[in-house]
C-alpha positions in Angstrom: -0.2 0.2 0.0 0.8 3.4 -0.8 1.0 6.7 1.5 -2.4 7.4 0.0 -4.2 3.9 1.0 -4.0 2.6 -2.2 -2.4 -0.9 -3.3 0.5 -0.4 -5.1 0.0 0.5 -9.0 -3.9 0.7 -8.2 -5.2 4.0 -10.2 -6.9 6.7 -8.1 -10.5 5.7 -8.8 -10.2 2.3 -7.9 -10.6 3.0 -4.6 -13.6 5.1 -4.6 -15.3 2.5 -6.6 -14.6 -0.1 -4.5 -16.1 2.1 -1.5 -19.3 2.6 -3.7 -19.5 -1.0 -4.4 -19.3 -1.8 -0.9 -22.0 0.6 -0.1 -24.2 -0.5 -2.4 -23.7 -4.2 -1.0 -24.6 -3.2 2.4 -27.7 -1.1 1.5 -30.4 -2.6 -0.9 -31.9 -0.4 -3.6 -35.4 -1.9 -2.9 -36.9 -3.3 0.5 -39.9 -5.3 0.7 -42.7 -4.2 2.7 -41.9 -6.7 5.5 -38.1 -5.8 5.5 -38.6 -2.3 5.7 -41.0 -2.8 8.6 -37.9 -4.7 10.0 -35.8 -2.1 8.6 -37.4 0.3 10.9 -37.5 -1.6 14.4 -40.1 -3.7 13.7 -42.5 -1.5 12.7 -46.0 -3.4 11.5 -47.1 -3.5 7.9 -49.8 -1.7 8.4 -47.6 1.4 9.8 -45.8 0.8 6.6 -48.5 1.4 4.2 -49.5 4.4 6.4 -46.3 5.8 5.8 -45.8 5.1 1.8 -49.9 7.0 1.8 -48.2 10.1 3.8 -45.5 10.1 0.9 -42.9 9.5 3.7 -41.8 6.4 1.5 -41.5 6.3 -2.1 -42.2 2.7 -3.5 -41.7 1.0 -7.1 -43.9 -1.7 -8.3 -42.3 -4.7 -10.1 -45.0 -7.1 -11.1 -47.5 -7.6 -8.5 -44.8 -6.9 -5.7 -44.3 -3.3 -4.3 -41.0 -2.4 -3.1 -39.3 0.9 -1.3 -36.7 2.7 -2.2 -33.4 2.4 -0.1 -33.1 6.3 -0.7 -36.5 6.9 0.4 -36.2 5.0 3.7 -32.7 6.4 4.9 -34.3 9.9 3.7 -37.2 9.2 6.1 -34.6 8.1 8.9 -32.6 11.0 8.6 -35.9 13.2 8.7 -36.8 11.7 12.1 -33.0 12.2 13.6 -33.9 16.0 12.5 -31.0 15.9 9.7 -33.1 16.7 6.6 -35.8 18.7 5.2 -39.7 17.1 5.4 -41.0 15.3 2.6 -42.1 17.2 -0.6 -39.4 20.3 0.1 
């Protein structure tokens, strides 16, 4: 490794790409309704659907399945923590 934390002979952008892939592996793009409830500390499916109806969580459909986007889930948690503006702003 060199002084920048790169492996010898590694291009400057390689480390950044490796970190992006690592982050993507940790945070799925889409979450099922049940998984969303689990991610929110065991919140019920009914409450997840209430959050969707209130436009707190963004959903996409694939076939007959509904998924919550990972970005909207993270943004919702950030709003709960007071780090982001309310939805729709």
